[in-house]
C-alpha positions in Angstrom: 99.0 126.2 53.8 99.3 123.7 56.7 98.1 120.3 55.6 95.6 118.4 57.6 96.8 115.3 59.4 95.3 112.4 57.4 92.1 111.0 58.8 92.2 107.7 60.6 95.6 108.1 62.1 94.4 108.6 65.6 91.2 107.1 66.9 89.1 107.9 69.9 86.3 106.3 71.9 82.8 107.4 73.1 79.6 106.2 74.6 76.3 107.2 73.1 75.0 108.8 76.4 76.7 110.3 79.4 75.5 111.6 82.8 76.8 113.9 85.5 76.8 112.3 89.0 78.5 113.8 92.0 80.4 116.3 89.8 81.8 113.6 87.4 81.0 112.9 83.8 80.5 109.2 83.3 78.8 106.9 80.7 75.3 105.7 81.3 75.1 102.1 82.4 73.4 100.8 79.2 75.2 103.2 76.8 76.7 101.7 73.6 80.5 102.0 73.4 82.2 102.6 70.0 85.5 103.7 68.4 85.4 106.5 65.9 87.6 108.9 64.0 87.5 112.6 65.2 89.5 113.7 62.3 86.7 112.9 59.8 84.5 115.5 61.6 87.3 118.0 61.2 87.8 117.2 57.6 84.1 117.8 56.9 84.3 121.2 58.6 87.2 122.4 56.4 86.3 125.1 54.0 83.2 126.1 56.1 83.3 129.5 57.6 84.0 129.3 61.3 84.7 125.5 61.6 81.8 125.2 63.9 81.5 121.5 63.2 85.0 120.7 64.3 85.2 119.0 67.7 87.5 121.7 69.1 85.1 124.5 68.0 82.3 122.9 69.9 84.5 122.6 72.9 85.4 126.3 72.7 81.8 127.2 72.3 81.0 125.4 75.6 83.5 127.7 77.3 81.7 130.8 75.9 78.2 129.5 76.8 78.7 127.8 80.2 77.6 130.2 82.9 80.8 130.4 84.9 82.7 133.5 86.0 84.1 135.6 83.2 87.8 135.1 83.5 90.7 133.7 81.6 92.5 130.7 83.2 95.8 131.8 81.7 95.4 135.1 83.5 93.6 134.4 86.8 93.2 131.6 89.3 91.4 128.3 88.4 87.7 127.7 88.9 86.7 128.8 92.4 85.3 126.6 95.2 81.8 128.0 94.6 81.7 126.8 91.0 78.2 125.5 90.0 76.6 124.3 86.8 73.1 125.0 85.7 70.9 122.4 84.1 71.5 124.1 80.7 75.2 123.9 81.2 75.1 120.2 82.0 73.1 119.5 78.8 75.6 121.3 76.7 78.5 119.4 78.2 76.8 116.0 78.0 75.7 116.7 74.4 79.3 117.4 73.3 80.6 114.3 75.2 77.9 112.1 73.5 79.2 113.3 70.1 82.9 113.2 70.8 83.7 111.3 74.1 85.5 112.5 77.2 88.6 114.7 76.8 91.0 112.2 78.4 92.4 114.7 80.9 94.1 111.9 82.8 95.6 110.3 79.7 96.9 113.7 78.6 99.1 113.7 81.7 100.2 110.1 82.2 103.3 108.5 80.9 103.8 105.5 83.1 102.0 103.6 85.9 103.9 101.4 88.3 101.9 99.0 90.6 102.8 97.4 93.9 104.7 94.2 93.8 102.4 91.2 93.8 102.5 87.4 93.7 101.9 86.6 90.1 101.7 83.1 88.4 104.1 82.0 85.6 104.0 78.9 83.5 107.3 77.1 83.4 108.4 74.1 81.3 111.0 71.5 82.4 112.4 68.5 80.8 111.6 65.2 82.4 114.1 62.5 81.6 114.7 64.3 78.3 111.6 62.5 76.8 108.6 64.5 77.9 108.1 68.1 78.7 106.1 69.0 81.8 104.4 72.4 82.3 103.7 73.7 85.8 102.8 76.9 87.5 104.8 78.9 90.1 104.3 82.1 92.0 106.9 84.9 91.9 107.1 88.4 93.3 106.2 90.5 90.2 106.4 94.2 89.3 103.7 95.3 86.7 103.7 98.6 84.9 102.0 100.4 82.1 103.9 102.5 79.6 102.8 104.8 76.8 104.4 105.4 73.4 102.4 107.8 71.4 98.8 106.7 71.8 99.6 103.1 72.6 99.7 101.7 76.1 101.4 98.4 76.9 101.5 96.2 80.0 104.8 94.7 81.1 105.7 92.3 83.9 109.0 91.4 85.5 109.1 88.5 88.0 111.8 87.8 90.6 112.9 84.3 89.5 115.1 84.0 92.6 112.0 83.9 94.8 109.7 81.2 93.4 107.0 79.6 95.4 104.6 76.7 94.6 101.4 77.9 93.0 98.6 78.6 95.4 95.4 80.1 94.0 94.6 81.9 97.3 98.0 83.6 97.3 97.9 84.8 93.6 97.5 88.6 93.2 98.2 89.2 96.8 100.3 92.3 97.5 103.7 91.6 99.2 103.8 94.8 101.2 100.4 96.3 102.0 102.0 99.5 103.3 103.7 100.2 100.0 102.0 102.0 97.1 102.3 102.3 93.4 103.4 105.4 91.5 102.7 107.2 88.3 104.9 109.3 86.1 103.1 112.3 84.8 103.3 115.9 83.5 100.3 118.2 84.0 99.9 120.2 80.9 96.8 122.0 82.0 97.0 123.1 85.7 100.8 123.7 85.4 100.9 124.7 81.8 103.5 127.4 82.4 106.1 124.9 83.7 104.8 121.3 83.4 107.6 119.2 84.9 107.9 115.4 84.9 107.1 114.1 88.4 106.4 110.9 90.2 103.2 110.8 92.3 101.7 108.2 94.5 99.0 106.1 92.8 96.0 106.8 95.0 96.3 110.6 94.8 96.8 110.8 91.1 94.0 108.5 89.9 91.4 108.6 92.7 89.5 111.6 91.3 89.0 109.8 87.9 88.0 106.4 89.5 85.6 107.4 92.3 84.0 103.9 92.2 87.2 102.5 93.8 86.9 102.5 97.6 89.4 104.3 99.8 90.7 101.0 101.1 91.5 99.7 97.6 93.0 102.7 96.0 96.6 101.8 96.9 96.3 98.2 95.8 93.7 98.3 93.0 94.9 97.1 89.5 93.6 99.9 87.3 92.7 99.0 83.7 95.1 99.6 80.9 94.6 103.2 79.7 92.5 103.7 76.6 91.2 100.1 76.7 87.4 99.5 76.8 87.7 98.3 80.4 89.4 101.6 81.2 86.6 103.8 79.6 83.9 101.8 81.4 85.5 102.7 84.8 86.9 106.1 84.0 85.0 109.2 85.0 86.0 112.8 84.2 85.4 115.5 86.9 83.4 118.3 85.4 85.9 120.7 86.9 88.9 119.1 85.1 86.9 118.9 81.9 86.2 122.6 81.9 89.7 123.6 83.0 91.2 121.7 80.1 88.6 123.2 77.7 89.2 126.6 79.0 93.0 126.5 78.6 92.4 125.7 74.9 89.9 128.4 74.6 92.1 131.0 76.3 95.1 130.0 74.1 93.0 130.9 71.0 91.8 134.1 72.7 95.4 135.3 73.5 96.6 134.5 69.9 93.6 136.5 68.5 94.5 139.4 70.8 98.1 139.5 69.5 96.9 140.2 65.9 97.2 143.9 65.0 96.4 144.9 61.4 96.5 141.3 60.4 100.1 141.0 61.6 101.4 139.1 64.6 104.1 140.6 66.9 106.3 137.8 68.2 107.2 140.0 71.2 103.6 140.6 72.1 102.9 139.2 75.7 99.5 137.9 74.4 101.2 136.0 71.6 103.8 134.5 74.0 101.0 133.4 76.4 98.8 131.8 73.7 101.7 130.2 71.9 103.1 128.8 75.2 99.7 127.3 76.1 99.5 125.6 72.7 103.1 124.3 73.0 102.2 122.4 76.2 98.8 121.2 75.0 100.5 119.7 72.0 103.5 118.3 73.9 102.1 114.7 74.2 101.4 114.6 70.4 103.9 112.6 68.3 104.1 112.1 64.5 105.4 109.3 62.4 105.1 107.8 59.0 102.1 105.7 57.8 100.5 104.5 54.6 97.6 106.5 53.1 94.6 105.4 51.1 96.6 105.7 47.9 99.2 103.3 49.2 101.7 106.1 49.6 103.7 107.4 52.6 101.8 109.9 54.7 102.2 111.7 58.0 100.7 109.8 60.9 99.8 111.3 64.2 99.5 109.7 67.7 97.7 111.6 70.4 97.0 110.2 73.9 93.9 112.3 74.5 91.0 114.0 72.7 92.2 117.3 74.3 95.5 117.1 72.4 93.7 116.1 69.2 91.4 119.2 69.5 94.5 121.3 70.2 96.1 120.0 67.0 93.0 120.7 65.0 92.9 124.3 66.3 96.6 124.7 65.5 96.1 123.5 61.9 93.3 125.9 61.3 95.2 128.8 62.8 98.3 128.0 60.6 96.2 127.6 57.5 97.3 130.7 55.5 93.9 131.0 53.8 92.1 131.5 57.1 91.8 134.5 59.3 91.4 134.5 63.1 88.5 136.6 64.4 86.3 137.1 67.4 82.5 136.9 67.0 80.8 140.2 67.7 77.8 138.3 69.1 79.0 135.4 71.2 82.6 136.4 71.6 83.7 133.0 70.2 87.2 132.9 68.6 86.9 131.4 65.1 88.7 131.1 61.8 87.2 132.5 58.6 88.0 132.7 54.9 87.3 136.5 55.0 89.4 139.0 56.9 86.3 141.1 57.4 84.2 138.3 59.0 82.4 139.5 62.2 80.3 136.5 63.1 81.1 132.9 63.6 77.8 131.7 62.2 74.6 132.7 60.5 72.8 132.2 63.8 75.0 134.9 65.5 74.6 137.2 62.5 70.8 136.9 62.7 70.7 137.3 66.4 72.7 140.6 66.2 70.6 141.9 63.3 67.4 141.3 65.3 68.9 143.1 68.3 69.8 146.1 66.1 66.3 146.1 64.5 64.6 146.0 67.9 66.8 148.9 69.1 65.8 150.9 66.0 62.1 150.2 66.5 62.4 151.2 70.1 64.1 154.4 69.1 61.5 155.2 66.5 58.7 154.5 69.0 60.4 156.8 71.5 60.6 159.6 68.9 56.9 159.1 68.0 55.7 159.3 71.6 58.1 162.2 72.4 59.9 160.2 75.0 
């Protein structure tokens, strides 16, 4: 049986309320911001048939309920240009985000952000007659970059000490070459899941869709907040299209794995298995594991994930690998779910009741037709 990653090893962030504006999911202005543990919700869901309370299961449910074209992203093209959401669809997406936060589609991709060279201030100390020490500020052309290790982002600076200038407040933060642009190192595990290569992209094109509040003139020079910081989440917006694409890839990965099961056996040469397993491999690529200390002061496995998407993928993987669970597809809502019983047909009591009512109505209609001779 695959063991659950201990709770509390990878945190996430959420606002209490979100809204959809111009096709982007963003926090409401007065919404409360908080850090929470997604794994505690998954732990509660363990042992319950269907895992409907797990964050990833709610995400998969959105894919089955949202009124979009019936297709599998891993089979067909991505969402078409005429894609539209109904009011009901928006409520389902916003409800899930209020409970769990945004997926972090951008942080799933990013590895490094390099900014343009700017004039930055440094504090220097010099000896004065070997008696007193004098502190003073200087300006130096400086490269700043963000790097990620696991789920931790750090900011680093490197100044050119061969080009020092006297400190001038008006000159600080100015870009040396306005025609230059920063770059990001990323690997897109969603849109290019079949072959996600590392690549450098220009800063404006990579981040513009997720920071629509930044004007066109500032996109090349804007100092974006450190990823996963509170300042980052207050500016970050997730396009609905990107949110659904990411959720759909996870959904379809589960669907293809479920298709590959024949008589409770998995054929490793089955194309459906290869497609589903390949999708999971890339969804989980940014996840790293290490060693931590558990609640009993003993060594335990620790997980670091840069996005909620990768955490949801890890939760789904653990439930699929759990040898006491069986992977099924709901006869009512077509949702892929895990169950303790190999004969389970429904993911929840609600779906079972809905199907039973449908059968009862059909029987009553049939009897009524026989009685009236129709």
